C-alpha positions in Angstrom: 6.4 208.8 97.3 10.1 209.2 96.9 12.2 210.1 94.3 11.7 211.9 97.2 13.7 211.3 100.3 16.2 211.3 97.5 19.3 209.8 99.0 21.5 211.0 96.2 20.9 214.4 97.9 20.2 213.3 101.4 23.4 211.2 101.8 25.7 213.1 99.6 24.8 216.5 100.9 25.7 215.3 104.3 29.3 214.8 103.1 29.6 218.1 101.1 31.6 221.1 101.9 30.8 223.6 104.6 27.8 225.8 104.1 25.9 228.5 106.0 24.1 226.8 108.8 20.4 227.8 109.2 18.7 224.9 111.0 15.3 226.6 111.3 15.1 227.3 107.6 16.3 223.9 106.7 13.7 222.2 108.9 10.9 224.3 107.4 12.1 223.4 103.9 12.2 219.7 104.8 8.6 219.9 106.2 7.5 221.7 103.0 9.2 219.0 101.0 7.3 216.3 102.7 4.0 218.2 102.2 4.8 218.5 98.4 5.7 214.8 98.1 2.6 213.8 100.0 0.5 215.6 97.4 2.5 213.9 94.7 1.7 210.6 96.3 -2.0 211.4 96.3 -1.9 212.4 92.6 0.1 209.2 91.8 -2.6 207.1 93.5 -5.4 208.8 91.7 -3.8 208.3 88.3 -2.7 204.8 89.0 -6.4 203.9 89.6 -7.1 204.9 86.0 -3.9 204.3 84.1 -1.1 201.7 84.2 1.8 202.4 86.5 4.5 202.3 83.8 2.8 205.2 81.9 2.7 207.3 85.0 6.2 206.6 86.0 7.6 207.1 82.5 6.0 210.6 82.2 7.3 211.5 85.7 10.8 210.4 84.7 10.8 212.4 81.5 10.1 215.5 83.5 12.6 214.5 86.2 15.3 214.0 83.5 14.7 217.5 82.1 15.0 218.8 85.6 18.4 217.1 86.3 19.7 218.2 82.9 18.8 221.8 83.6 20.2 221.6 87.0 23.4 220.1 85.7 23.8 222.7 83.1 23.5 225.4 85.8 26.1 223.7 88.0 28.9 223.5 85.5 27.7 221.7 82.4 26.2 218.3 81.8 29.4 216.7 80.6 31.2 217.7 83.7 28.4 216.6 86.1 27.8 213.3 84.3 31.5 212.2 84.6 31.6 209.1 86.8 34.1 206.4 87.7 31.3 203.9 88.1 28.9 204.3 85.1 27.3 200.8 85.3 26.7 201.0 89.0 25.3 204.5 88.6 23.0 203.4 85.8 22.0 200.4 87.9 21.0 202.7 90.7 18.7 204.6 88.4 17.1 201.4 87.2 16.6 200.2 90.8 14.9 203.5 91.7 12.5 203.1 88.8 11.6 199.7 90.0 11.0 201.1 93.5 8.8 203.9 92.3 6.7 201.5 90.2 6.3 199.3 93.2 5.3 202.3 95.4 2.7 203.6 93.0 1.3 200.1 92.6 1.2 199.7 96.4 -0.7 202.9 96.8 -3.6 201.3 94.9 -3.3 197.9 96.7 -2.9 198.9 100.4 -3.5 202.7 100.4 -1.2 205.6 101.4 -1.6 205.1 105.1 -0.5 201.4 105.1 2.2 202.0 102.6 3.8 204.9 104.6 3.7 202.9 107.8 5.7 200.1 106.3 8.0 202.4 104.2 8.9 204.4 107.2 11.2 201.6 108.2 13.6 202.2 105.3 16.2 204.2 107.3 16.6 201.2 109.7 17.0 198.9 106.7 19.6 201.2 105.3 21.6 201.1 108.6 21.4 197.3 108.7 22.5 196.8 105.0 25.3 199.4 105.4 26.7 197.5 108.4 26.6 194.1 106.6 27.8 195.1 103.1 29.7 198.5 103.5 31.4 197.6 106.7 30.0 200.6 108.6 30.2 200.2 112.3 26.8 199.8 114.0 26.8 199.3 117.8 24.4 197.3 119.8 22.1 200.3 120.5 21.4 200.8 116.8 21.0 197.1 116.2 18.5 197.1 119.0 16.7 200.0 117.3 16.6 198.1 114.1 15.1 195.1 115.8 12.5 197.3 117.5 11.7 198.9 114.2 11.1 195.5 112.6 8.7 194.7 115.4 6.9 197.9 114.5 6.6 196.8 110.9 5.2 193.4 112.0 2.6 195.3 114.1 1.7 197.6 111.2 1.1 194.6 109.0 -1.6 193.4 111.5 -0.6 190.1 113.0 -3.2 187.5 112.3 -5.1 189.7 109.9 -3.4 189.3 106.6 0.2 189.7 107.7 1.4 187.2 105.1 -1.0 188.4 102.4 0.9 188.7 99.0 -0.5 192.3 98.8 1.6 193.3 101.8 4.7 192.0 100.1 4.6 194.9 97.6 5.3 197.7 100.1 7.9 195.5 101.8 9.6 194.9 98.5 9.5 198.6 97.8 11.1 199.4 101.1 13.9 196.9 100.5 14.5 198.2 97.0 14.8 201.8 98.3 17.1 200.7 101.1 19.5 198.9 98.6 19.4 201.9 96.3 20.3 204.1 99.3 23.2 201.9 100.2 24.5 201.9 96.6 24.2 205.7 96.7 26.5 205.8 99.8 28.9 203.5 98.0 29.2 205.5 94.8 29.4 208.6 96.9 32.9 207.6 98.0 34.1 208.4 94.5 31.4 210.5 92.7 30.2 214.0 93.6 26.6 214.4 94.9 25.4 216.1 91.7 26.8 213.2 89.7 24.8 210.7 91.6 21.7 212.9 91.3 22.2 213.2 87.5 22.5 209.5 87.0 19.4 208.9 89.2 17.3 210.9 86.7 19.0 210.0 83.4 19.6 206.3 84.1 16.0 205.9 85.3 14.5 207.8 82.4 16.4 205.7 79.9 15.5 202.5 81.6 11.8 203.2 81.9 11.7 204.4 78.3 12.8 201.0 77.1 9.7 199.4 78.7 7.0 202.1 79.1 6.1 202.7 75.5 4.8 199.2 75.1 2.2 199.9 77.8 1.5 203.5 76.8 -2.0 204.7 77.7 -2.3 208.5 77.1 -4.1 210.5 79.7 -7.5 211.7 78.7 -9.1 215.1 79.2 -8.4 216.8 82.6 -6.0 213.9 83.5 -3.3 215.7 81.4 -3.5 218.5 84.0 -3.1 216.0 86.8 -0.2 214.5 85.1 1.4 218.0 84.6 0.8 218.7 88.3 2.4 215.4 89.2 5.5 216.4 87.3 5.5 219.9 88.8 5.2 218.6 92.4 8.2 216.3 91.7 10.4 219.2 90.5 9.2 221.5 93.3 9.8 218.8 95.9 13.3 218.2 94.6 14.1 221.9 94.6 13.0 222.4 98.2 14.8 219.2 99.2 18.1 220.5 97.7 17.6 223.8 99.3 17.1 222.2 102.7 20.4 220.4 102.5 22.1 223.5 101.3 21.2 225.6 104.3 22.0 223.2 107.1 23.4 219.7 107.9 21.7 216.5 106.7 21.6 215.1 110.3 19.6 218.2 111.4 16.8 217.9 108.8 16.6 214.2 108.0 14.5 213.2 111.0 11.8 215.7 109.8 11.4 213.5 106.7 9.1 211.4 108.9 6.5 214.1 108.4 5.9 212.4 105.1 4.1 209.7 107.1 1.8 212.3 108.6 1.0 214.3 105.5 0.6 211.3 103.1 -1.6 209.6 105.6 -3.7 212.7 105.9 -4.1 212.8 102.1 -5.0 209.1 102.1 -7.7 209.6 104.7 -9.1 212.8 103.2 -9.0 212.0 99.5 -9.4 208.2 99.4 -11.0 207.2 102.7 -8.1 205.2 104.0 -8.6 203.9 107.5 -6.3 204.2 110.4 -6.4 201.5 113.1 -4.6 200.7 116.3 -2.1 198.5 114.5 -1.1 201.3 112.1 -0.8 203.9 114.9 1.2 201.6 117.2 3.4 200.1 114.5 4.1 203.5 112.9 4.9 205.1 116.2 7.4 202.3 117.0 9.0 202.5 113.6 9.4 206.3 113.7 10.7 206.2 117.3 13.3 203.6 116.4 14.3 205.6 113.3 14.7 208.9 115.2 16.8 207.1 117.8 19.0 205.8 115.0 19.5 209.3 113.6 20.2 210.7 117.0 22.7 207.9 117.8 24.5 208.5 114.4 24.7 212.2 115.1 26.2 211.5 118.6 28.8 209.3 117.1 29.8 211.9 114.6 
């Protein structure tokens, strides 16, 4: 799922200083990232069917916190990286992402990876809409039209007349909205804080927040599940590493559209490992959502 498309990196790296431009390598790294996170999604779903969501997310965040601390130490020291002009907002971002991840893992078990990814693919369009409404970013009629088309795609993916208003389908929708709000907040704090600062607080704030709640629901993994939990943490760190590298070698606008491969790979994992079904609603709705999102990315790049 997504710590994943990790907008502390995705957005912030797009505003960073000049770097060597290697689009081919960047695209390959982004595709590799989506493959790694698709595997992570599958492991999360497997574990969530046997353990409570809070235990899984808490262990993931402990590993994630160690990763960002080590990365911050390498990039100039933890104290320097952690310095922020908006500590409460940064901490709130971390907490919001914890909520989003918990909802996502829960949604995996409720609606499956295929259905979840089809709905969640609309988050870039939601980000564009919220940014226009609350950050004052200029969005022309073409992108508003793309947002509207994308929302139609979401409605189709939710199967009109076949459980569209089921409470179960509200979980991936809530997850999508949480991640979109988190992403917009990341853009906002990025006006004052460096990318590595936002990334640090994403990990540390989230780890602190989940640790206040998670121990009350602690259910230790048994037997081989410890290995699956370790693999879950390793895929998270590996995915973040390749994602960072992707944005180091080329521009964000070049590689971000390839994040949609997450929909393909995660759906493949869901079909192969869990027997998820793909129907005409998912294919049609997902295609419309991805098409609208790609148009939005293209239009933003043209305007830049």
